VOMARGU-132821 format. One record per residue: residue number from 1; chain; x, y, z of N, C-alpha, C in turn. Coordinates in nm, 2 decimals, always signed. Example, Ala and Ser with C-alpha at 12.3 -4.5 7.8 and 13.67 -1.06 7.14 Angstrom:
(rec 1; A; (+1.32; -0.57; +0.78); (+1.23; -0.45; +0.78); (+1.32; -0.33; +0.78))
(rec 2; A; (+1.28; -0.22; +0.71); (+1.37; -0.11; +0.71); (+1.29; +0.00; +0.79))
***
This chain:
(rec 1; A; (+2.35; +3.70; +1.61); (+2.17; +3.68; +1.66); (+2.13; +3.65; +1.56))
(rec 2; A; (+2.09; +3.47; +1.60); (+2.02; +3.38; +1.59); (+1.90; +3.45; +1.52))
(rec 3; A; (+1.80; +3.45; +1.45); (+1.68; +3.40; +1.42); (+1.54; +3.33; +1.45))
(rec 4; A; (+1.48; +3.32; +1.53); (+1.42; +3.28; +1.63); (+1.27; +3.26; +1.55))
(rec 5; A; (+1.24; +3.11; +1.57); (+1.05; +3.09; +1.48); (+0.99; +3.13; +1.57))
(rec 6; A; (+0.88; +3.17; +1.56); (+0.80; +3.21; +1.66); (+0.77; +3.07; +1.65))
(rec 7; A; (+0.68; +3.07; +1.84); (+0.65; +2.97; +1.86); (+0.50; +2.90; +1.81))
(rec 8; A; (+0.39; +3.01; +1.76); (+0.28; +2.95; +1.73); (+0.30; +2.86; +1.54))
(rec 9; A; (+0.42; +2.99; +1.52); (+0.46; +2.81; +1.36); (+0.51; +2.75; +1.36))
(rec 10; A; (+0.61; +2.74; +1.48); (+0.64; +2.59; +1.54); (+0.47; +2.50; +1.55))
(rec 11; A; (+0.48; +2.51; +1.65); (+0.31; +2.44; +1.72); (+0.24; +2.39; +1.57))
(rec 12; A; (+0.21; +2.50; +1.45); (+0.17; +2.52; +1.38); (+0.19; +2.37; +1.30))
(rec 13; A; (+0.33; +2.39; +1.26); (+0.40; +2.33; +1.15); (+0.41; +2.17; +1.23))
(rec 14; A; (+0.43; +2.11; +1.35); (+0.47; +2.03; +1.44); (+0.25; +1.96; +1.41))
(rec 15; A; (+0.15; +2.05; +1.44); (+0.04; +1.99; +1.39); (-0.04; +1.93; +1.25))
(rec 16; A; (+0.04; +2.07; +1.14); (+0.06; +2.04; +1.01); (+0.12; +1.82; +1.01))
(rec 17; A; (+0.18; +1.78; +1.04); (+0.29; +1.66; +1.03); (+0.27; +1.60; +1.05))
(rec 18; A; (+0.17; +1.61; +1.23); (+0.11; +1.53; +1.24); (-0.01; +1.44; +1.22))
(rec 19; A; (-0.11; +1.61; +1.12); (-0.22; +1.55; +1.07); (-0.20; +1.48; +0.93))
(rec 20; A; (-0.07; +1.50; +0.86); (+0.00; +1.42; +0.76); (+0.01; +1.27; +0.77))
(rec 21; A; (+0.10; +1.25; +0.88); (+0.08; +1.11; +0.90); (-0.01; +1.04; +1.01))
(rec 22; A; (-0.11; +1.06; +1.03); (-0.18; +1.05; +1.10); (-0.35; +0.97; +0.97))
(rec 23; A; (-0.32; +1.09; +0.88); (-0.38; +1.04; +0.72); (-0.33; +0.93; +0.67))
(rec 24; A; (-0.16; +0.95; +0.67); (-0.11; +0.82; +0.61); (-0.14; +0.68; +0.69))
(rec 25; A; (-0.13; +0.71; +0.76); (-0.22; +0.57; +0.83); (-0.30; +0.52; +0.88))
(rec 26; A; (-0.43; +0.53; +0.88); (-0.53; +0.55; +0.86); (-0.54; +0.42; +0.86))
(rec 27; A; (-0.65; +0.37; +0.85); (-0.71; +0.24; +0.78); (-0.81; +0.24; +0.72))
(rec 28; A; (-0.79; +0.17; +0.51); (-0.86; +0.19; +0.43); (-0.96; +0.10; +0.45))
(rec 29; A; (-1.11; +0.15; +0.43); (-1.21; +0.04; +0.46); (-1.22; +0.03; +0.28))
(rec 30; A; (-1.21; -0.08; +0.26); (-1.27; -0.11; +0.09); (-1.40; -0.24; +0.12))
(rec 31; A; (-1.48; -0.20; +0.01); (-1.60; -0.30; +0.06); (-1.55; -0.38; -0.11))
(rec 32; A; (-1.55; -0.51; -0.02); (-1.61; -0.63; -0.20); (-1.78; -0.69; -0.11))
(rec 33; A; (-1.80; -0.76; -0.23); (-1.97; -0.78; -0.24); (-2.03; -0.72; -0.04))
(rec 34; A; (-1.99; -0.60; -0.07); (-2.17; -0.54; -0.01); (-2.04; -0.58; +0.09))
(rec 35; A; (-2.00; -0.59; +0.15); (-1.93; -0.61; +0.31); (-1.81; -0.58; +0.31))
(rec 36; A; (-1.77; -0.49; +0.40); (-1.60; -0.49; +0.51); (-1.52; -0.61; +0.46))
(rec 37; A; (-1.40; -0.50; +0.35); (-1.21; -0.61; +0.32); (-1.30; -0.74; +0.46))
(rec 38; A; (-1.21; -0.65; +0.54); (-1.21; -0.74; +0.72); (-1.29; -0.84; +0.78))
(rec 39; A; (-1.46; -0.84; +0.66); (-1.56; -0.92; +0.75); (-1.55; -1.11; +0.60))
(rec 40; A; (-1.47; -1.01; +0.49); (-1.42; -1.15; +0.43); (-1.39; -1.31; +0.44))
(rec 41; A; (-1.36; -1.37; +0.40); (-1.42; -1.50; +0.47); (-1.25; -1.50; +0.51))
(rec 42; A; (-1.17; -1.48; +0.42); (-1.08; -1.51; +0.34); (-0.97; -1.40; +0.45))
(rec 43; A; (-1.00; -1.33; +0.53); (-0.94; -1.20; +0.58); (-0.96; -1.27; +0.73))
(rec 44; A; (-1.03; -1.38; +0.78); (-1.04; -1.40; +0.89); (-0.94; -1.50; +0.89))
(rec 45; A; (-0.86; -1.54; +0.83); (-0.68; -1.62; +0.89); (-0.52; -1.56; +0.81))
(rec 46; A; (-0.64; -1.44; +0.74); (-0.53; -1.34; +0.64); (-0.48; -1.25; +0.68))
(rec 47; A; (-0.39; -1.15; +0.71); (-0.40; -1.05; +0.68); (-0.37; -0.98; +0.54))
(rec 48; A; (-0.58; -0.87; +0.54); (-0.61; -0.81; +0.43); (-0.55; -0.66; +0.45))
(rec 49; A; (-0.47; -0.61; +0.38); (-0.48; -0.44; +0.37); (-0.49; -0.44; +0.29))
(rec 50; A; (-0.51; -0.25; +0.22); (-0.49; -0.22; +0.10); (-0.40; -0.15; +0.05))
(rec 51; A; (-0.35; -0.14; -0.12); (-0.22; -0.04; -0.03); (-0.28; +0.07; -0.17))
(rec 52; A; (-0.33; +0.22; -0.08); (-0.31; +0.28; -0.18); (-0.22; +0.35; -0.32))
(rec 53; A; (-0.10; +0.29; -0.28); (+0.04; +0.36; -0.32); (+0.03; +0.24; -0.41))
(rec 54; A; (-0.03; +0.19; -0.45); (-0.03; +0.05; -0.56); (-0.15; +0.04; -0.63))
(rec 55; A; (-0.21; +0.17; -0.68); (-0.34; +0.13; -0.70); (-0.43; +0.07; -0.67))
(rec 56; A; (-0.51; +0.14; -0.50); (-0.56; +0.00; -0.50); (-0.56; -0.16; -0.45))
(rec 57; A; (-0.43; -0.22; -0.44); (-0.42; -0.33; -0.48); (-0.38; -0.41; -0.35))
(rec 58; A; (-0.50; -0.53; -0.31); (-0.50; -0.54; -0.20); (-0.38; -0.67; -0.19))
(rec 59; A; (-0.35; -0.66; -0.01); (-0.26; -0.76; -0.02); (-0.27; -0.82; +0.12))
(rec 60; A; (-0.30; -0.94; +0.06); (-0.36; -1.11; +0.16); (-0.16; -1.12; +0.26))
(rec 61; A; (-0.17; -1.13; +0.34); (-0.12; -1.26; +0.44); (-0.11; -1.34; +0.49))
(rec 62; A; (-0.11; -1.42; +0.49); (-0.16; -1.59; +0.58); (-0.06; -1.60; +0.66))
(rec 63; A; (-0.17; -1.54; +0.83); (-0.09; -1.55; +0.91); (-0.14; -1.64; +1.01))
(rec 64; A; (-0.06; -1.72; +1.07); (-0.06; -1.83; +1.15); (-0.10; -1.88; +1.27))
(rec 65; A; (-0.08; -1.72; +1.32); (-0.24; -1.71; +1.52); (-0.37; -1.64; +1.42))
(rec 66; A; (-0.38; -1.55; +1.42); (-0.52; -1.61; +1.26); (-0.61; -1.74; +1.27))
(rec 67; A; (-0.48; -1.82; +1.17); (-0.58; -1.89; +1.10); (-0.59; -2.05; +1.25))
(rec 68; A; (-0.47; -2.04; +1.37); (-0.52; -2.12; +1.46); (-0.66; -2.06; +1.54))
(rec 69; A; (-0.72; -1.91; +1.55); (-0.82; -1.87; +1.59); (-0.97; -1.94; +1.49))
(rec 70; A; (-0.93; -1.94; +1.34); (-1.01; -1.95; +1.26); (-1.05; -2.03; +1.26))
(rec 71; A; (-0.89; -2.20; +1.25); (-0.96; -2.30; +1.26); (-1.02; -2.36; +1.35))
(rec 72; A; (-1.02; -2.27; +1.53); (-1.08; -2.32; +1.60); (-1.09; -2.47; +1.67))
(rec 73; A; (-1.25; -2.53; +1.70); (-1.15; -2.65; +1.81); (-1.18; -2.70; +1.67))
(rec 74; A; (-1.12; -2.72; +1.57); (-1.11; -2.78; +1.48); (-0.91; -2.82; +1.45))
(rec 75; A; (-0.89; -2.73; +1.53); (-0.75; -2.73; +1.56); (-0.61; -2.85; +1.42))
(rec 76; A; (-0.61; -2.81; +1.29); (-0.61; -2.81; +1.19); (-0.51; -2.76; +1.06))
(rec 77; A; (-0.42; -2.77; +1.08); (-0.30; -2.73; +1.00); (-0.35; -2.71; +0.86))
(rec 78; A; (-0.28; -2.59; +0.82); (-0.39; -2.48; +0.74); (-0.30; -2.60; +0.60))
(rec 79; A; (-0.34; -2.59; +0.48); (-0.29; -2.74; +0.36); (-0.29; -2.64; +0.24))
(rec 80; A; (-0.18; -2.60; +0.23); (-0.13; -2.53; +0.12); (-0.21; -2.59; -0.03))
(rec 81; A; (-0.14; -2.64; -0.01); (-0.20; -2.74; -0.15); (-0.36; -2.80; -0.16))
(rec 82; A; (-0.43; -2.80; -0.10); (-0.57; -2.80; -0.15); (-0.61; -2.73; -0.07))
(rec 83; A; (-0.60; -2.58; -0.06); (-0.64; -2.50; +0.01); (-0.73; -2.41; -0.14))
(rec 84; A; (-0.84; -2.38; -0.19); (-0.93; -2.32; -0.27); (-0.90; -2.19; -0.28))
(rec 85; A; (-0.81; -2.14; -0.40); (-0.79; -2.02; -0.39); (-0.93; -1.88; -0.45))
(rec 86; A; (-1.11; -2.01; -0.49); (-1.19; -1.93; -0.50); (-1.21; -1.86; -0.35))
(rec 87; A; (-1.13; -1.91; -0.29); (-1.15; -1.80; -0.15); (-1.12; -1.60; -0.21))
(rec 88; A; (-1.06; -1.61; -0.28); (-1.02; -1.53; -0.32); (-1.12; -1.41; -0.40))
(rec 89; A; (-1.24; -1.45; -0.38); (-1.31; -1.42; -0.55); (-1.41; -1.30; -0.50))
(rec 90; A; (-1.42; -1.30; -0.32); (-1.52; -1.19; -0.22); (-1.48; -1.10; -0.30))
(rec 91; A; (-1.30; -1.07; -0.20); (-1.19; -1.01; -0.25); (-1.18; -0.90; -0.36))
(rec 92; A; (-1.18; -1.00; -0.47); (-1.07; -0.95; -0.61); (-1.22; -0.87; -0.68))
(rec 93; A; (-1.32; -0.87; -0.59); (-1.51; -0.86; -0.71); (-1.46; -0.65; -0.69))
(rec 94; A; (-1.40; -0.62; -0.54); (-1.43; -0.50; -0.54); (-1.27; -0.43; -0.55))
(rec 95; A; (-1.15; -0.54; -0.56); (-1.00; -0.49; -0.54); (-0.96; -0.58; -0.70))
(rec 96; A; (-0.96; -0.53; -0.78); (-0.87; -0.68; -0.91); (-0.76; -0.74; -0.89))
(rec 97; A; (-0.66; -0.63; -0.85); (-0.52; -0.70; -0.82); (-0.47; -0.71; -0.64))
(rec 98; A; (-0.49; -0.86; -0.73); (-0.45; -0.91; -0.51); (-0.27; -0.96; -0.53))
(rec 99; A; (-0.24; -0.88; -0.44); (-0.10; -0.96; -0.37); (-0.07; -1.01; -0.27))
(rec 100; A; (-0.04; -1.18; -0.32); (-0.09; -1.30; -0.21); (+0.07; -1.39; -0.17))
(rec 101; A; (+0.08; -1.36; -0.02); (+0.18; -1.36; +0.07); (+0.16; -1.46; +0.17))
(rec 102; A; (+0.20; -1.66; +0.13); (+0.20; -1.73; +0.22); (+0.40; -1.78; +0.27))
(rec 103; A; (+0.39; -1.76; +0.39); (+0.54; -1.77; +0.45); (+0.55; -1.81; +0.53))
(rec 104; A; (+0.62; -1.95; +0.56); (+0.68; -2.02; +0.70); (+0.57; -2.15; +0.68))
(rec 105; A; (+0.55; -2.20; +0.54); (+0.46; -2.30; +0.52); (+0.54; -2.35; +0.55))
(rec 106; A; (+0.49; -2.57; +0.49); (+0.67; -2.68; +0.51); (+0.48; -2.69; +0.34))
(rec 107; A; (+0.54; -2.66; +0.25); (+0.49; -2.72; +0.15); (+0.62; -2.80; +0.07))
(rec 108; A; (+0.64; -2.92; +0.10); (+0.71; -2.96; +0.03); (+0.76; -2.99; -0.16))
(rec 109; A; (+0.60; -2.96; -0.16); (+0.58; -2.96; -0.36); (+0.53; -2.95; -0.35))
(rec 110; A; (+0.53; -2.89; -0.51); (+0.47; -2.78; -0.60); (+0.35; -2.78; -0.71))
(rec 111; A; (+0.26; -2.82; -0.73); (+0.19; -2.93; -0.80); (+0.16; -2.76; -0.89))
(rec 112; A; (+0.04; -2.84; -0.94); (+0.00; -2.76; -1.03); (-0.15; -2.69; -0.92))
(rec 113; A; (-0.10; -2.54; -0.95); (-0.24; -2.45; -0.80); (-0.30; -2.45; -0.89))
(rec 114; A; (-0.49; -2.40; -0.88); (-0.57; -2.38; -0.94); (-0.56; -2.27; -0.95))
(rec 115; A; (-0.45; -2.17; -0.88); (-0.46; -2.05; -0.93); (-0.61; -1.92; -0.93))
(rec 116; A; (-0.57; -1.80; -0.95); (-0.65; -1.69; -0.96); (-0.61; -1.61; -1.05))
(rec 117; A; (-0.72; -1.52; -1.14); (-0.71; -1.45; -1.18); (-0.66; -1.31; -1.12))
(rec 118; A; (-0.67; -1.28; -1.06); (-0.67; -1.16; -0.97); (-0.51; -1.16; -0.90))
(rec 119; A; (-0.47; -1.27; -0.89); (-0.36; -1.21; -0.85); (-0.27; -1.16; -0.97))
(rec 120; A; (-0.11; -1.08; -0.91); (-0.01; -1.05; -0.99); (+0.10; -1.07; -0.89))
(rec 121; A; (+0.07; -1.03; -0.74); (+0.23; -1.06; -0.67); (+0.23; -1.21; -0.55))
(rec 122; A; (+0.27; -1.34; -0.60); (+0.26; -1.47; -0.50); (+0.39; -1.48; -0.46))
(rec 123; A; (+0.34; -1.44; -0.30); (+0.53; -1.43; -0.26); (+0.51; -1.59; -0.13))
(rec 124; A; (+0.56; -1.68; -0.20); (+0.59; -1.85; -0.14); (+0.75; -1.87; -0.08))
(rec 125; A; (+0.78; -1.73; -0.01); (+0.94; -1.75; +0.03); (+0.91; -1.83; +0.22))
(rec 126; A; (+1.00; -1.88; +0.22); (+1.05; -1.97; +0.32); (+0.92; -2.06; +0.36))
(rec 127; A; (+0.93; -2.16; +0.24); (+0.79; -2.23; +0.29); (+0.85; -2.42; +0.27))
(rec 128; A; (+0.95; -2.41; +0.26); (+1.10; -2.56; +0.22); (+1.03; -2.59; +0.13))
(rec 129; A; (+1.03; -2.58; +0.04); (+0.97; -2.59; -0.18); (+1.09; -2.68; -0.19))
(rec 130; A; (+1.02; -2.78; -0.16); (+1.21; -2.93; -0.22); (+1.21; -2.97; -0.39))
(rec 131; A; (+1.07; -2.95; -0.43); (+1.04; -2.98; -0.62); (+0.93; -2.85; -0.65))
(rec 132; A; (+0.91; -2.84; -0.72); (+0.78; -2.74; -0.79); (+0.75; -2.86; -0.98))
(rec 133; A; (+0.68; -2.77; -1.01); (+0.64; -2.91; -1.13); (+0.66; -2.71; -1.24))
(rec 134; A; (+0.68; -2.75; -1.32); (+0.73; -2.66; -1.46); (+0.60; -2.56; -1.47))
(rec 135; A; (+0.50; -2.63; -1.51); (+0.36; -2.58; -1.49); (+0.28; -2.54; -1.38))
(rec 136; A; (+0.34; -2.52; -1.26); (+0.30; -2.51; -1.11); (+0.24; -2.35; -1.08))
(rec 137; A; (+0.21; -2.28; -1.18); (+0.20; -2.11; -1.10); (+0.13; -2.13; -1.33))
(rec 138; A; (+0.10; -2.16; -1.43); (+0.00; -2.10; -1.53); (-0.08; -2.12; -1.48))
(rec 139; A; (-0.18; -2.19; -1.39); (-0.29; -2.04; -1.39); (-0.36; -1.94; -1.32))
(rec 140; A; (-0.21; -1.82; -1.31); (-0.22; -1.72; -1.25); (-0.20; -1.67; -1.42))
(rec 141; A; (-0.32; -1.63; -1.46); (-0.29; -1.54; -1.56); (-0.21; -1.44; -1.55))
(rec 142; A; (-0.26; -1.30; -1.46); (-0.20; -1.18; -1.40); (-0.10; -1.17; -1.34))
(rec 143; A; (-0.01; -1.31; -1.37); (+0.11; -1.34; -1.24); (+0.20; -1.22; -1.32))
(rec 144; A; (+0.31; -1.10; -1.20); (+0.35; -1.04; -1.27); (+0.49; -1.09; -1.19))
(rec 145; A; (+0.51; -1.08; -1.07); (+0.57; -1.15; -0.94); (+0.53; -1.26; -0.88))
(rec 146; A; (+0.65; -1.34; -0.93); (+0.67; -1.45; -0.84); (+0.79; -1.50; -0.72))
(rec 147; A; (+0.79; -1.49; -0.62); (+0.95; -1.51; -0.54); (+0.92; -1.60; -0.43))
(rec 148; A; (+1.05; -1.67; -0.49); (+1.08; -1.83; -0.41); (+1.17; -1.82; -0.31))
(rec 149; A; (+1.15; -1.73; -0.28); (+1.34; -1.73; -0.18); (+1.30; -1.83; -0.05))
(rec 150; A; (+1.45; -1.80; -0.03); (+1.47; -1.94; +0.10); (+1.36; -2.05; +0.16))
(rec 151; A; (+1.39; -2.10; +0.01); (+1.30; -2.21; +0.02); (+1.43; -2.39; -0.03))
(rec 152; A; (+1.44; -2.45; +0.01); (+1.45; -2.60; -0.06); (+1.47; -2.64; -0.18))
(rec 153; A; (+1.44; -2.56; -0.30); (+1.39; -2.61; -0.47); (+1.55; -2.69; -0.53))
(rec 154; A; (+1.54; -2.80; -0.50); (+1.65; -2.98; -0.59); (+1.57; -2.98; -0.76))
(rec 155; A; (+1.45; -2.93; -0.74); (+1.37; -2.98; -0.86); (+1.33; -2.88; -0.86))
(rec 156; A; (+1.33; -2.90; -1.10); (+1.18; -2.87; -1.08); (+1.11; -2.98; -1.20))
(rec 157; A; (+1.01; -3.05; -1.23); (+0.95; -3.17; -1.23); (+0.88; -3.06; -1.37))
(rec 158; A; (+0.95; -3.18; -1.48); (+0.89; -3.16; -1.66); (+0.98; -3.06; -1.71))
(rec 159; A; (+1.13; -2.99; -1.66); (+1.15; -2.87; -1.78); (+1.29; -2.99; -1.86))
***
């Protein structure tokens, strides 16, 4: 004869699992410059999230659709090479470690980038990069992870 768990215990375990899952999926609001993270200028065209697993590291991912809405009437393409890394300053004040992702751009050449002290991870996958300068990332003082996968790099100048 099979033992059956009482119905109220089954429902109780289900509610506990639901509560745990909903707690893990709730958005975390982080304050940067006395404003919620989502109101930071850079978060108007980049997806900004906080990863609690990485010690409250802020992850910023460039989003083409958000950029089109942000640039609005200007209707200009995002120019990675002239973008100012200082736009990350307001986010980095409250969260000093940043993981930044730019994917799907047309960036044929990566010159010396301005960089940012808070960036510990930089993902530049799938950007059609064909050439880079040897010192392109020297201004990222805390960079520990650099990803350049699925590009067409054929030359690293200055090596």
